[in-house]
C-alpha positions in Angstrom: 0.0 0.0 0.0 1.4 3.4 -1.0 -0.7 6.4 0.1 -0.4 9.1 -2.5 0.9 12.3 -1.0 0.8 10.6 2.4 2.7 13.2 4.3 0.0 15.7 3.3 -2.7 13.7 4.9 -1.6 14.0 8.5 -3.9 16.3 10.5 -2.2 18.0 13.4 -5.3 18.4 15.5 -6.4 14.7 15.4 -2.8 13.5 15.8 -2.5 15.6 18.9 -5.8 14.3 20.3 -4.6 10.7 19.7 -1.2 11.1 21.4 -2.1 13.6 24.1 -1.5 12.1 27.6 0.7 9.3 26.1 3.9 11.4 25.8 5.6 14.0 27.9 3.9 17.4 27.8 7.0 19.2 26.7 7.4 16.8 23.8 3.7 17.3 23.0 4.2 21.1 22.9 7.2 20.7 20.6 5.3 18.4 18.2 2.3 20.7 18.2 4.6 23.7 17.4 6.2 21.7 14.6 2.9 20.7 13.0 0.4 23.5 13.7 0.0 27.1 12.6 2.4 26.7 9.7 2.3 29.1 6.7 3.8 29.2 3.3 4.3 31.5 0.3 5.9 31.2 -3.1 8.5 33.5 -4.4 9.9 33.8 -7.9 12.5 36.4 -8.3 11.2 39.6 -6.7 7.6 38.5 -6.8 5.9 36.7 -3.9 2.5 35.3 -3.4 0.3 36.0 -0.5 0.8 33.9 2.6 -1.4 30.8 3.1 -2.1 28.7 6.2 -1.3 25.0 6.1 -3.9 23.1 8.1 -2.6 19.6 7.5 0.5 17.7 6.5 3.9 17.0 7.9 6.9 19.1 6.8 8.6 17.1 4.2 12.4 16.9 4.1 12.6 17.1 7.9 14.1 14.5 10.1 11.1 14.5 12.4 8.5 14.2 9.6 8.9 10.4 8.9 8.9 9.6 12.7 5.7 11.6 13.2 4.0 10.1 10.2 5.0 6.6 11.4 3.4 7.3 14.7 0.2 8.5 12.9 0.1 5.4 10.7 0.8 3.1 13.7 -2.3 4.3 15.4 -4.3 3.0 12.5 -2.3 -0.3 12.4 -2.8 -0.8 16.1 -6.6 -1.0 15.5 -6.2 -4.1 13.3 -6.4 -7.6 14.7 -4.2 -10.5 13.5 -2.4 -8.5 10.8 1.3 -8.2 10.4 2.3 -5.0 8.6 5.8 -3.9 7.7 5.7 -0.1 7.3 8.0 2.9 6.9 6.7 6.4 6.2 4.2 6.1 3.3 5.1 2.6 2.2 3.5 -0.4 3.8 3.4 -4.1 3.1 0.5 -6.2 4.3 1.6 -9.7 5.2 -1.7 -11.4 5.6 -3.7 -10.6 2.5 -7.0 -12.0 3.8 -7.3 -9.1 6.2 -6.7 -6.3 3.6 -10.4 -5.6 3.6 -10.3 -4.7 7.2 -7.4 -2.3 6.6 -9.2 -0.7 3.7 -12.4 -0.3 5.8 -10.5 1.5 8.6 -8.6 3.8 6.2 -11.9 4.7 4.4 -13.6 5.4 7.7 -10.6 7.6 8.8 -10.9 9.4 5.4 -14.6 10.1 5.9 -14.1 11.3 9.5 -11.3 13.7 8.5 -8.4 11.7 9.9 -6.9 11.3 6.4 
């Protein structure tokens, strides 16, 4: 399974909700600061676009990005029973094919609920 533009799917608010209370508060504050209230603009030569808010996604090219995305995906994987998944960042290999339907169902429900 390869999620297209997977790093862009991570929602900081739902991620924070899922891990809050499970990690040190200082680390939680650091992660929140890394993921939330980010902005971007495009500049070509002397011309720059207006600034836009980024409401989802994990900064790509960062060292912390793949780790946070793996944590996010592992929350979904932990909801599966009797399924062995090998995963890194946005690439995953499902070992027991007979349970792929369960994984697809969970991912679809996450998508509908705004998790993805």
